[in-house]
C-alpha positions as CSV (number, residue, x, y, z in Angstrom):
1,X,-11.5,-7.4,8.3
2,X,-7.9,-8.5,8.6
3,X,-5.7,-9.4,5.6
4,X,-2.4,-11.2,5.7
5,X,0.4,-9.9,3.3
6,X,3.9,-11.3,2.7
7,X,6.7,-8.8,2.5
8,X,7.9,-10.1,-0.9
9,X,4.7,-8.5,-2.3
10,X,6.9,-5.5,-3.1
11,X,9.2,-7.3,-5.5
12,X,8.6,-6.2,-9.1
13,X,7.7,-9.2,-11.1
14,X,6.6,-11.1,-7.9
15,X,3.0,-12.2,-7.6
16,X,1.5,-13.0,-4.2
17,X,-1.9,-13.8,-2.8
18,X,-3.3,-11.7,0.1
19,X,-5.4,-13.9,2.4
20,X,-8.1,-13.0,4.9
21,X,-7.7,-14.0,8.5
22,X,-9.3,-17.4,7.8
23,X,-6.7,-18.3,5.1
24,X,-8.9,-17.7,2.1
25,X,-7.3,-16.0,-0.9
26,X,-8.9,-12.6,-1.4
27,X,-6.5,-10.5,-3.6
28,X,-3.6,-11.2,-5.9
29,X,-0.9,-8.6,-6.2
30,X,0.6,-8.9,-9.6
31,X,4.0,-7.2,-9.9
32,X,4.7,-6.2,-13.5
33,X,8.2,-6.9,-14.5
34,X,10.1,-5.4,-17.5
35,X,8.4,-2.0,-17.2
36,X,10.1,1.4,-17.1
37,X,8.4,2.2,-13.8
38,X,7.3,0.2,-10.9
39,X,3.8,-1.2,-11.5
40,X,1.4,-3.5,-9.6
41,X,-2.1,-4.8,-10.2
42,X,-4.4,-5.8,-7.4
43,X,-6.8,-8.5,-8.7
44,X,-9.7,-10.4,-7.2
45,X,-9.8,-14.2,-7.1
46,X,-11.4,-14.3,-10.6
47,X,-8.4,-12.4,-12.0
48,X,-10.2,-9.1,-12.5
49,X,-8.1,-6.0,-12.0
50,X,-9.5,-4.0,-9.1
51,X,-6.7,-1.5,-8.8
52,X,-3.7,-0.4,-10.8
53,X,-0.7,0.9,-8.8
54,X,2.1,2.6,-10.7
55,X,5.0,4.9,-10.1
56,X,4.4,8.4,-11.3
57,X,7.0,9.4,-13.9
58,X,8.7,12.8,-13.9
59,X,7.6,13.8,-10.4
60,X,9.8,15.9,-8.1
61,X,9.3,13.5,-5.3
62,X,8.7,9.7,-5.5
63,X,5.0,9.3,-6.1
64,X,2.7,6.3,-6.6
65,X,-0.7,6.6,-8.4
66,X,-3.6,4.3,-7.6
67,X,-6.2,3.9,-10.3
68,X,-9.5,2.1,-10.6
69,X,-11.0,1.4,-14.0
70,X,-8.5,3.8,-15.7
71,X,-9.5,6.7,-13.4
72,X,-7.1,8.2,-10.8
73,X,-8.3,7.2,-7.4
74,X,-5.4,8.4,-5.2
75,X,-1.8,9.8,-5.3
76,X,0.6,8.7,-2.6
77,X,3.8,10.6,-1.6
78,X,5.9,11.2,1.5
79,X,4.8,14.2,3.5
80,X,7.3,17.0,3.6
81,X,9.0,18.0,6.8
82,X,8.2,14.7,8.5
83,X,11.3,14.3,10.6
84,X,10.2,12.3,13.6
85,X,8.6,9.3,11.9
86,X,7.5,8.2,8.5
87,X,4.5,10.2,7.3
88,X,2.7,9.9,4.0
89,X,-0.1,11.8,2.4
90,X,-2.7,10.1,0.2
91,X,-4.6,12.7,-1.9
92,X,-7.9,11.1,-3.1
93,X,-9.5,12.1,-6.4
94,X,-12.5,13.7,-4.5
95,X,-10.1,16.2,-2.9
96,X,-10.0,14.6,0.5
97,X,-6.8,13.1,2.1
98,X,-5.7,10.1,4.0
99,X,-2.9,10.3,6.5
100,X,-0.4,7.4,6.9
101,X,2.0,7.5,9.7
102,X,4.1,5.2,11.9
103,X,7.1,3.0,11.4
104,X,6.6,2.1,7.7
105,X,9.7,0.0,7.3
106,X,8.8,-2.0,10.5
107,X,5.3,-2.5,9.1
108,X,3.8,-0.7,12.1
109,X,1.6,2.2,10.9
110,X,-1.9,3.6,10.7
111,X,-4.1,5.0,7.9
112,X,-6.5,7.7,9.0
113,X,-9.1,9.9,7.4
114,X,-9.8,13.3,9.1
115,X,-8.4,11.9,12.4
116,X,-10.5,8.7,12.3
117,X,-8.7,5.4,12.1
118,X,-9.4,3.4,8.9
119,X,-6.8,0.7,9.0
120,X,-3.8,-0.6,11.1
121,X,-0.8,-2.3,9.5
122,X,1.1,-4.4,11.9
123,X,3.3,-7.5,12.4
124,X,2.5,-7.7,16.1
125,X,-0.5,-10.0,15.7
126,X,1.3,-12.5,13.6
127,X,3.7,-15.4,14.2
128,X,4.5,-16.0,10.6
129,X,7.8,-14.5,9.6
130,X,7.9,-11.9,6.8
131,X,4.2,-11.3,7.1
132,X,2.2,-8.3,8.2
133,X,-1.5,-7.7,8.7
134,X,-3.7,-5.0,7.3
135,X,-6.6,-4.7,9.8
136,X,-9.4,-2.6,8.2
137,X,-11.3,-1.2,11.2
138,X,-14.2,0.6,9.5
139,X,-16.8,-1.6,7.8
140,X,-17.5,1.1,5.2
141,X,-13.9,1.4,4.2
142,X,-12.6,0.1,0.8
143,X,-10.2,-2.8,1.7
144,X,-8.7,-2.9,-1.8
145,X,-7.8,0.8,-1.6
146,X,-6.3,0.5,1.9
147,X,-4.2,-2.5,0.8
148,X,-3.0,-0.5,-2.2
149,X,-2.1,2.4,0.1
150,X,-0.1,0.0,2.3
151,X,1.7,-1.4,-0.8
152,X,2.5,2.1,-2.0
153,X,3.9,3.6,1.3
154,X,6.0,0.5,2.0
155,X,7.3,0.5,-1.6
156,X,8.1,4.2,-1.4
157,X,9.8,3.9,2.0
158,X,12.0,1.0,0.8
159,X,12.9,2.8,-2.3
160,X,13.9,5.9,-0.3
161,X,16.0,3.7,2.0
162,X,17.8,2.1,-1.0
163,X,18.5,5.5,-2.5
164,X,20.1,6.7,0.8
165,X,22.2,3.5,1.2
166,X,23.1,3.1,-2.5
């Protein structure tokens, strides 16, 4: 399953449709403006909220929390001591972890579980500017969760870059 995502998805207050590889709208990312913390909702085509994504307040490191139906699903943060390339850890509510690594700001990275590839995020396949693909490679994987993870790690990486520059 491949999904197409525009980079402007990460703007707070911006809304954007995520399409499948046939151009059908699948998910709406609703960036919530006027909030104290960065907040997004991932909705289905009927407008139902599938996943809430929010910045965790009062954390020592920048952290994003992914929730489903009001329950914590995952926590995303930069992995410590990751000097060679961007590396993020996704702690799932069941105690397991996803590993996200690659060139996050270039939109070229992978999401793995226990060494097994779940999804690849890449611009390489696409000719549309400012677009990247999320290719979910396992059929039993949760596409909404993997898209939410991609949104989180890109948002955290861009926020970190802004903090270093500014």
